[in-house]
N, C-alpha and C positions, 0 to 999 in steps of 0.2 A: 627663285630657289638661286638663280646666278646672280641676279645682284646683291641679296643682302648674304652671300658667300665671299663677295668681292668690293662688302663694306658699303655698297651702295644703298643700303637701306628698301624701305618698305613704300610701296606707291598707294596715296588712299584710292578709294574706291575702284576697287579691283574685283569685286565679289567676293574676295576669301573670306571666308567664316570667321570665328574670332578662336575658334581652335586653332586652325592653320594659321592666321594671324599669331597668334601669341606662340607658336615653335616656330615661328621666322626671327619674329623678334629677340628669341633666345639665340638664333646664329646670328644676328648683326648686332648682340648687345656681345656675345663669344669673340666676333671678329677682331683682330687676324689667327687669333688661334681657335677654329671652329673644329671642335669636336666632329669625328664621324657619327657618335649617336645622335646628335642634335640634326645633323642631315638625314638620318634615316628616321630620325620622328618625326621631322618636318615631313618627309614622303607619309609617313603613315598616315597623318593629321589630314594632309589634302587628299590622301586616297579615300579616308573617311568623309569627308567632306562628298567627293566625286561620287560616291555610292551610297549619298544619303543617311549615311550610318548619323553624323552629329545631329541632321537635322531630326531622325525617329529619336534621338536622345531629349533633344529638346522637347518636342513633341509628346512626350510620355512622361518628361518631365511638370510640364504645364499640366497636362490629365491629369495628374495626380496630387498639384495643387489643388485646383478645381473640385476634386471630387473633395478635399477637407473642408470642413466647415468655417465661414469665416471667423475671425477672432472674434470674440466678444458671442459669439451667437450661440445658442443651446439649441442643438437638434438631438 
């Protein structure tokens, strides 16, 4: 967070998920005029990564996809 807020950008291979990374990129893109709303959004996304909310949402989306018949198959 400190890096992107100060214009340093993001490091790769940090283990940050896509949702959190997108929020951090929004901050990096807005630098040097970073609205507090973007920082709050990044904190929210990071909390969702830590509490497993993002992983649970991805898992649920995959389960919904696998529950649907494959295109072109009659079932």
